[in-house]
Biopython code that builds the backbone (N, CA, C, O; Angstrom):
import numpy as np
from Bio.PDB.StructureBuilder import StructureBuilder

atoms = [
    (1, "UNK", "N", (-24.697, 27.723, 13.334)),
    (1, "UNK", "CA", (-24.200, 26.423, 13.831)),
    (1, "UNK", "C", (-23.317, 25.777, 12.774)),
    (1, "UNK", "O", (-23.568, 25.852, 11.572)),
    (2, "UNK", "N", (-22.263, 25.135, 13.289)),
    (2, "UNK", "CA", (-21.311, 24.458, 12.369)),
    (2, "UNK", "C", (-21.752, 23.022, 12.126)),
    (2, "UNK", "O", (-22.644, 22.482, 12.781)),
    (3, "UNK", "N", (-21.078, 22.444, 11.154)),
    (3, "UNK", "CA", (-21.397, 21.017, 10.826)),
    (3, "UNK", "C", (-20.806, 20.106, 11.920)),
    (3, "UNK", "O", (-19.736, 20.359, 12.475)),
    (4, "UNK", "N", (-21.540, 19.073, 12.184)),
    (4, "UNK", "CA", (-21.043, 18.062, 13.084)),
    (4, "UNK", "C", (-20.119, 17.133, 12.325)),
    (4, "UNK", "O", (-20.553, 16.471, 11.383)),
    (5, "UNK", "N", (-18.896, 17.069, 12.699)),
    (5, "UNK", "CA", (-17.958, 16.204, 11.965)),
    (5, "UNK", "C", (-16.564, 16.370, 12.532)),
    (5, "UNK", "O", (-16.403, 16.790, 13.678)),
    (6, "UNK", "N", (-15.569, 16.049, 11.751)),
    (6, "UNK", "CA", (-14.196, 16.136, 12.178)),
    (6, "UNK", "C", (-13.364, 16.531, 10.985)),
    (6, "UNK", "O", (-13.766, 16.382, 9.831)),
    (7, "UNK", "N", (-12.180, 17.046, 11.305)),
    (7, "UNK", "CA", (-11.243, 17.463, 10.270)),
    (7, "UNK", "C", (-10.242, 16.306, 10.063)),
    (7, "UNK", "O", (-9.844, 15.607, 10.995)),
    (8, "UNK", "N", (-9.876, 16.156, 8.823)),
    (8, "UNK", "CA", (-8.953, 15.045, 8.477)),
    (8, "UNK", "C", (-7.589, 15.283, 9.145)),
    (8, "UNK", "O", (-6.923, 14.338, 9.566)),
    (9, "UNK", "N", (-7.196, 16.528, 9.234)),
    (9, "UNK", "CA", (-5.912, 16.848, 9.866)),
    (9, "UNK", "C", (-5.892, 16.404, 11.322)),
    (9, "UNK", "O", (-4.882, 15.902, 11.816)),
    (10, "UNK", "N", (-7.041, 16.598, 12.017)),
    (10, "UNK", "CA", (-7.095, 16.212, 13.416)),
    (10, "UNK", "C", (-7.021, 14.674, 13.545)),
    (10, "UNK", "O", (-6.355, 14.155, 14.440)),
    (11, "UNK", "N", (-7.693, 13.977, 12.669)),
    (11, "UNK", "CA", (-7.680, 12.510, 12.722)),
    (11, "UNK", "C", (-6.268, 11.998, 12.471)),
    (11, "UNK", "O", (-5.806, 11.087, 13.159)),
    (12, "UNK", "N", (-5.581, 12.576, 11.491)),
    (12, "UNK", "CA", (-4.194, 12.190, 11.156)),
    (12, "UNK", "C", (-3.255, 12.467, 12.325)),
    (12, "UNK", "O", (-2.351, 11.681, 12.610)),
    (13, "UNK", "N", (-3.477, 13.584, 12.992)),
    (13, "UNK", "CA", (-2.668, 13.924, 14.166)),
    (13, "UNK", "C", (-2.848, 12.928, 15.301)),
    (13, "UNK", "O", (-1.876, 12.519, 15.937)),
    (14, "UNK", "N", (-4.066, 12.549, 15.548)),
    (14, "UNK", "CA", (-4.359, 11.544, 16.609)),
    (14, "UNK", "C", (-3.749, 10.178, 16.197)),
    (14, "UNK", "O", (-3.203, 9.459, 17.034)),
    (15, "UNK", "N", (-3.854, 9.838, 14.901)),
    (15, "UNK", "CA", (-3.281, 8.552, 14.440)),
    (15, "UNK", "C", (-1.808, 8.551, 14.572)),
    (15, "UNK", "O", (-1.244, 7.531, 14.968)),
    (16, "UNK", "N", (-1.108, 9.676, 14.251)),
    (16, "UNK", "CA", (0.341, 9.790, 14.381)),
    (16, "UNK", "C", (0.755, 9.657, 15.844)),
    (16, "UNK", "O", (1.738, 8.996, 16.175)),
    (17, "UNK", "N", (-0.018, 10.300, 16.700)),
    (17, "UNK", "CA", (0.270, 10.247, 18.131)),
    (17, "UNK", "C", (0.112, 8.835, 18.634)),
    (17, "UNK", "O", (0.908, 8.387, 19.459)),
    (18, "UNK", "N", (-0.892, 8.117, 18.163)),
    (18, "UNK", "CA", (-1.145, 6.744, 18.569)),
    (18, "UNK", "C", (-0.012, 5.808, 18.086)),
    (18, "UNK", "O", (0.409, 4.911, 18.815)),
    (19, "UNK", "N", (0.473, 6.032, 16.845)),
    (19, "UNK", "CA", (1.579, 5.229, 16.375)),
    (19, "UNK", "C", (2.874, 5.500, 17.132)),
    (19, "UNK", "O", (3.687, 4.590, 17.293)),
    (20, "UNK", "N", (3.082, 6.706, 17.592)),
    (20, "UNK", "CA", (4.275, 7.009, 18.376)),
    (20, "UNK", "C", (4.232, 6.267, 19.706)),
    (20, "UNK", "O", (5.252, 5.751, 20.164)),
    (21, "UNK", "N", (3.080, 6.211, 20.315)),
    (21, "UNK", "CA", (2.952, 5.591, 21.627)),
    (21, "UNK", "C", (2.924, 4.075, 21.515)),
    (21, "UNK", "O", (3.551, 3.381, 22.315)),
    (22, "UNK", "N", (2.205, 3.560, 20.533)),
    (22, "UNK", "CA", (2.046, 2.107, 20.371)),
    (22, "UNK", "C", (2.344, 1.688, 18.898)),
    (22, "UNK", "O", (1.434, 1.569, 18.078)),
    (23, "UNK", "N", (3.611, 1.477, 18.607)),
    (23, "UNK", "CA", (3.959, 1.130, 17.219)),
    (23, "UNK", "C", (3.397, -0.163, 16.718)),
    (23, "UNK", "O", (3.390, -0.396, 15.509)),
    (24, "UNK", "N", (2.933, -1.001, 17.577)),
    (24, "UNK", "CA", (2.347, -2.296, 17.141)),
    (24, "UNK", "C", (1.040, -2.090, 16.417)),
    (24, "UNK", "O", (0.600, -3.006, 15.721)),
    (25, "UNK", "N", (0.386, -0.941, 16.533)),
    (25, "UNK", "CA", (-0.853, -0.702, 15.836)),
    (25, "UNK", "C", (-0.585, -0.585, 14.338)),
    (25, "UNK", "O", (-1.479, -0.846, 13.532)),
    (26, "UNK", "N", (0.613, -0.202, 13.959)),
    (26, "UNK", "CA", (0.919, -0.163, 12.503)),
    (26, "UNK", "C", (0.887, -1.535, 11.899)),
    (26, "UNK", "O", (0.652, -1.671, 10.698)),
    (27, "UNK", "N", (1.119, -2.572, 12.703)),
    (27, "UNK", "CA", (1.055, -3.943, 12.209)),
    (27, "UNK", "C", (-0.329, -4.517, 12.355)),
    (27, "UNK", "O", (-0.782, -5.272, 11.495)),
    (28, "UNK", "N", (-1.030, -4.162, 13.464)),
    (28, "UNK", "CA", (-2.322, -4.742, 13.759)),
    (28, "UNK", "C", (-3.441, -4.293, 12.854)),
    (28, "UNK", "O", (-4.315, -5.088, 12.506)),
    (29, "UNK", "N", (-3.431, -3.031, 12.467)),
    (29, "UNK", "CA", (-4.512, -2.519, 11.613)),
    (29, "UNK", "C", (-4.509, -3.185, 10.253)),
    (29, "UNK", "O", (-5.583, -3.606, 9.822)),
    (30, "UNK", "N", (-3.407, -3.319, 9.537)),
    (30, "UNK", "CA", (-3.465, -4.069, 8.261)),
    (30, "UNK", "C", (-3.778, -5.524, 8.459)),
    (30, "UNK", "O", (-4.457, -6.115, 7.619)),
    (31, "UNK", "N", (-3.312, -6.135, 9.539)),
    (31, "UNK", "CA", (-3.610, -7.548, 9.832)),
    (31, "UNK", "C", (-5.076, -7.747, 10.044)),
    (31, "UNK", "O", (-5.632, -8.724, 9.542)),
    (32, "UNK", "N", (-5.724, -6.883, 10.754)),
    (32, "UNK", "CA", (-7.210, -6.963, 10.969)),
    (32, "UNK", "C", (-7.921, -6.789, 9.662)),
    (32, "UNK", "O", (-8.886, -7.505, 9.396)),
    (33, "UNK", "N", (-7.487, -5.866, 8.828)),
    (33, "UNK", "CA", (-8.132, -5.653, 7.530)),
    (33, "UNK", "C", (-7.986, -6.912, 6.641)),
    (33, "UNK", "O", (-8.940, -7.323, 5.979)),
    (34, "UNK", "N", (-6.804, -7.504, 6.637)),
    (34, "UNK", "CA", (-6.569, -8.698, 5.803)),
    (34, "UNK", "C", (-7.428, -9.885, 6.307)),
    (34, "UNK", "O", (-8.007, -10.636, 5.522)),
    (35, "UNK", "N", (-7.483, -10.017, 7.628)),
    (35, "UNK", "CA", (-8.311, -11.104, 8.224)),
    (35, "UNK", "C", (-9.787, -10.884, 7.874)),
    (35, "UNK", "O", (-10.497, -11.831, 7.534)),
    (36, "UNK", "N", (-10.237, -9.643, 7.957)),
    (36, "UNK", "CA", (-11.624, -9.318, 7.620)),
    (36, "UNK", "C", (-11.895, -9.647, 6.128)),
    (36, "UNK", "O", (-12.927, -10.213, 5.767)),
    (37, "UNK", "N", (-10.923, -9.263, 5.298)),
    (37, "UNK", "CA", (-11.132, -9.550, 3.850)),
    (37, "UNK", "C", (-11.206, -11.036, 3.550)),
    (37, "UNK", "O", (-12.034, -11.488, 2.759)),
    (38, "UNK", "N", (-10.318, -11.789, 4.201)),
    (38, "UNK", "CA", (-10.375, -13.259, 4.012)),
    (38, "UNK", "C", (-11.671, -13.823, 4.503)),
    (38, "UNK", "O", (-12.297, -14.643, 3.831)),
    (39, "UNK", "N", (-12.082, -13.390, 5.676)),
    (39, "UNK", "CA", (-13.336, -13.848, 6.254)),
    (39, "UNK", "C", (-14.521, -13.455, 5.408)),
    (39, "UNK", "O", (-15.483, -14.216, 5.300)),
    (40, "UNK", "N", (-14.475, -12.313, 4.820)),
    (40, "UNK", "CA", (-15.621, -11.844, 4.062)),
    (40, "UNK", "C", (-15.765, -12.520, 2.733)),
    (40, "UNK", "O", (-16.878, -12.871, 2.341)),
    (41, "UNK", "N", (-14.648, -12.723, 2.001)),
    (41, "UNK", "CA", (-14.717, -13.198, 0.628)),
    (41, "UNK", "C", (-14.418, -14.683, 0.490)),
    (41, "UNK", "O", (-14.860, -15.289, -0.486)),
    (42, "UNK", "N", (-13.718, -15.276, 1.380)),
    (42, "UNK", "CA", (-13.362, -16.716, 1.219)),
    (42, "UNK", "C", (-14.368, -17.562, 1.942)),
    (42, "UNK", "O", (-15.000, -18.429, 1.338)),
    (43, "UNK", "N", (-14.528, -17.334, 3.205)),
    (43, "UNK", "CA", (-15.540, -18.121, 3.992)),
    (43, "UNK", "C", (-15.991, -17.234, 5.148)),
    (43, "UNK", "O", (-15.291, -16.304, 5.549)),
    (44, "UNK", "N", (-17.160, -17.536, 5.668)),
    (44, "UNK", "CA", (-17.715, -16.736, 6.733)),
    (44, "UNK", "C", (-17.623, -17.496, 8.031)),
    (44, "UNK", "O", (-18.102, -18.624, 8.143)),
    (45, "UNK", "N", (-17.008, -16.876, 9.007)),
    (45, "UNK", "CA", (-16.973, -17.452, 10.325)),
    (45, "UNK", "C", (-18.320, -17.621, 10.953)),
    (45, "UNK", "O", (-18.550, -18.532, 11.748)),
    (46, "UNK", "N", (-19.225, -16.717, 10.580)),
    (46, "UNK", "CA", (-20.561, -16.729, 11.184)),
    (46, "UNK", "C", (-21.310, -17.991, 10.800)),
    (46, "UNK", "O", (-22.217, -18.383, 11.533)),
    (47, "UNK", "N", (-20.983, -18.659, 9.682)),
    (47, "UNK", "CA", (-21.589, -19.896, 9.322)),
    (47, "UNK", "C", (-20.903, -21.110, 9.990)),
    (47, "UNK", "O", (-21.537, -22.141, 10.210)),
    (48, "UNK", "N", (-19.638, -20.977, 10.297)),
    (48, "UNK", "CA", (-18.870, -22.087, 10.802)),
    (48, "UNK", "C", (-18.962, -22.206, 12.332)),
    (48, "UNK", "O", (-18.889, -23.301, 12.889)),
    (49, "UNK", "N", (-19.120, -21.069, 12.982)),
    (49, "UNK", "CA", (-19.137, -21.100, 14.483)),
    (49, "UNK", "C", (-20.341, -21.897, 15.026)),
    (49, "UNK", "O", (-20.142, -22.727, 15.914)),
    (50, "UNK", "N", (-21.553, -21.691, 14.547)),
    (50, "UNK", "CA", (-22.676, -22.506, 15.064)),
    (50, "UNK", "C", (-22.498, -24.017, 14.724)),
    (50, "UNK", "O", (-22.853, -24.891, 15.515)),
    (51, "UNK", "N", (-21.952, -24.280, 13.554)),
    (51, "UNK", "CA", (-21.724, -25.726, 13.180)),
    (51, "UNK", "C", (-20.720, -26.337, 14.124)),
    (51, "UNK", "O", (-20.945, -27.451, 14.596)),
    (52, "UNK", "N", (-19.641, -25.682, 14.421)),
    (52, "UNK", "CA", (-18.588, -26.222, 15.341)),
    (52, "UNK", "C", (-19.201, -26.397, 16.755)),
    (52, "UNK", "O", (-18.956, -27.405, 17.417)),
    (53, "UNK", "N", (-19.975, -25.434, 17.193)),
    (53, "UNK", "CA", (-20.604, -25.567, 18.530)),
    (53, "UNK", "C", (-21.581, -26.738, 18.556)),
    (53, "UNK", "O", (-21.619, -27.491, 19.529)),
    (54, "UNK", "N", (-22.372, -26.897, 17.494)),
    (54, "UNK", "CA", (-23.306, -28.027, 17.464)),
    (54, "UNK", "C", (-22.599, -29.370, 17.459)),
    (54, "UNK", "O", (-23.030, -30.306, 18.131)),
    (55, "UNK", "N", (-21.520, -29.467, 16.706)),
    (55, "UNK", "CA", (-20.784, -30.750, 16.671)),
    (55, "UNK", "C", (-20.147, -31.004, 18.031)),
    (55, "UNK", "O", (-20.174, -32.135, 18.516)),
    (56, "UNK", "N", (-19.580, -29.989, 18.651)),
    (56, "UNK", "CA", (-18.963, -30.140, 20.012)),
    (56, "UNK", "C", (-20.022, -30.548, 21.008)),
    (56, "UNK", "O", (-19.776, -31.429, 21.832)),
    (57, "UNK", "N", (-21.237, -29.916, 20.962)),
    (57, "UNK", "CA", (-22.252, -30.260, 21.932)),
    (57, "UNK", "C", (-22.748, -31.716, 21.733)),
    (57, "UNK", "O", (-23.018, -32.416, 22.709)),
    (58, "UNK", "N", (-22.861, -32.152, 20.491)),
    (58, "UNK", "CA", (-23.260, -33.494, 20.157)),
    (58, "UNK", "C", (-22.251, -34.531, 20.730)),
    (58, "UNK", "O", (-22.602, -35.548, 21.329)),
    (59, "UNK", "N", (-20.984, -34.178, 20.490)),
    (59, "UNK", "CA", (-19.910, -35.032, 20.989)),
    (59, "UNK", "C", (-19.943, -35.118, 22.542)),
    (59, "UNK", "O", (-19.819, -36.202, 23.111)),
    (60, "UNK", "N", (-20.109, -33.975, 23.196)),
    (60, "UNK", "CA", (-20.175, -33.978, 24.684)),
    (60, "UNK", "C", (-21.379, -34.746, 25.182)),
    (60, "UNK", "O", (-21.288, -35.455, 26.184)),
    (61, "UNK", "N", (-22.527, -34.617, 24.489)),
    (61, "UNK", "CA", (-23.756, -35.312, 24.934)),
    (61, "UNK", "C", (-23.548, -36.834, 24.776)),
    (61, "UNK", "O", (-23.964, -37.606, 25.639)),
    (62, "UNK", "N", (-22.886, -37.276, 23.640)),
    (62, "UNK", "CA", (-22.659, -38.701, 23.502)),
    (62, "UNK", "C", (-21.695, -39.246, 24.556)),
    (62, "UNK", "O", (-21.870, -40.362, 25.046)),
    (63, "UNK", "N", (-20.693, -38.466, 24.896)),
    (63, "UNK", "CA", (-19.776, -38.921, 25.942)),
    (63, "UNK", "C", (-20.506, -39.008, 27.311)),
    (63, "UNK", "O", (-20.266, -39.931, 28.089)),
    (64, "UNK", "N", (-21.377, -38.055, 27.579)),
    (64, "UNK", "CA", (-22.146, -38.090, 28.810)),
    (64, "UNK", "C", (-23.115, -39.274, 28.845)),
    (64, "UNK", "O", (-23.314, -39.891, 29.892)),
    (65, "UNK", "N", (-23.706, -39.580, 27.706)),
    (65, "UNK", "CA", (-24.624, -40.751, 27.627)),
    (65, "UNK", "C", (-23.878, -42.019, 27.860)),
    (65, "UNK", "O", (-24.393, -42.912, 28.533)),
    (66, "UNK", "N", (-22.675, -42.144, 27.332)),
    (66, "UNK", "CA", (-21.852, -43.309, 27.554)),
    (66, "UNK", "C", (-21.470, -43.427, 29.052)),
    (66, "UNK", "O", (-21.489, -44.515, 29.628)),
    (67, "UNK", "N", (-21.127, -42.285, 29.653)),
    (67, "UNK", "CA", (-20.779, -42.280, 31.059)),
    (67, "UNK", "C", (-21.980, -42.717, 31.884)),
    (67, "UNK", "O", (-21.838, -43.533, 32.794)),
    (68, "UNK", "N", (-23.135, -42.197, 31.587)),
    (68, "UNK", "CA", (-24.370, -42.546, 32.350)),
    (68, "UNK", "C", (-24.679, -44.038, 32.196)),
    (68, "UNK", "O", (-25.038, -44.695, 33.173)),
    (69, "UNK", "N", (-24.541, -44.586, 30.967)),
    (69, "UNK", "CA", (-24.818, -45.997, 30.799)),
    (69, "UNK", "C", (-23.843, -46.859, 31.601)),
    (69, "UNK", "O", (-24.224, -47.889, 32.158)),
    (70, "UNK", "N", (-22.565, -46.419, 31.655)),
    (70, "UNK", "CA", (-21.620, -47.219, 32.445)),
    (70, "UNK", "C", (-21.935, -47.121, 33.961)),
    (70, "UNK", "O", (-21.752, -48.084, 34.706)),
    (71, "UNK", "N", (-22.399, -45.968, 34.381)),
    (71, "UNK", "CA", (-22.738, -45.830, 35.808)),
    (71, "UNK", "C", (-23.956, -46.696, 36.151)),
    (71, "UNK", "O", (-23.969, -47.346, 37.197)),
    (72, "UNK", "N", (-24.980, -46.714, 35.286)),
    (72, "UNK", "CA", (-26.180, -47.488, 35.502)),
    (72, "UNK", "C", (-25.868, -48.992, 35.452)),
    (72, "UNK", "O", (-26.335, -49.749, 36.302)),
    (73, "UNK", "N", (-25.082, -49.420, 34.462)),
    (73, "UNK", "CA", (-24.817, -50.846, 34.258)),
    (73, "UNK", "C", (-23.838, -51.381, 35.345)),
    (73, "UNK", "O", (-24.053, -52.454, 35.907)),
    (74, "UNK", "N", (-22.779, -50.618, 35.619)),
    (74, "UNK", "CA", (-21.747, -51.166, 36.517)),
    (74, "UNK", "C", (-21.863, -50.616, 37.958)),
    (74, "UNK", "O", (-21.208, -51.113, 38.875)),
    (75, "UNK", "N", (-22.680, -49.619, 38.130)),
    (75, "UNK", "CA", (-22.934, -49.063, 39.490)),
    (75, "UNK", "C", (-21.721, -48.363, 40.103)),
    (75, "UNK", "O", (-21.479, -48.469, 41.305)),
    (76, "UNK", "N", (-20.983, -47.669, 39.294)),
    (76, "UNK", "CA", (-19.816, -46.931, 39.819)),
    (76, "UNK", "C", (-20.246, -45.820, 40.665)),
    (76, "UNK", "O", (-19.409, -45.088, 41.194)),
]
sb = StructureBuilder()
sb.init_structure("model")
sb.init_model(0)
sb.init_chain("A")
sb.init_seg("    ")
for serial, (resi, resn, name, xyz) in enumerate(atoms, 1):
    if name == "N":
        sb.init_residue(resn, " ", resi, " ")
    sb.init_atom(name, np.array(xyz, "f"), 0.0, 1.0, " ", f" {name:<3s}", serial, name[0])
structure = sb.get_structure()
């Protein structure tokens, strides 16, 4: 039985074929790596996303509470 794996030449061939069909991948792959590096070492989106969602939900709840108080007080 042979080893389960792949040959580097085959991977490079597929990558070359992909770049011929979609040249934008040559720009997207480094862009994704740079964004990942910034996210990893500068700040983490995983910490900011729940905070932003919590602030947005609090803001929406306060607006709804104001709306309900105006409906109850003025009977709109």
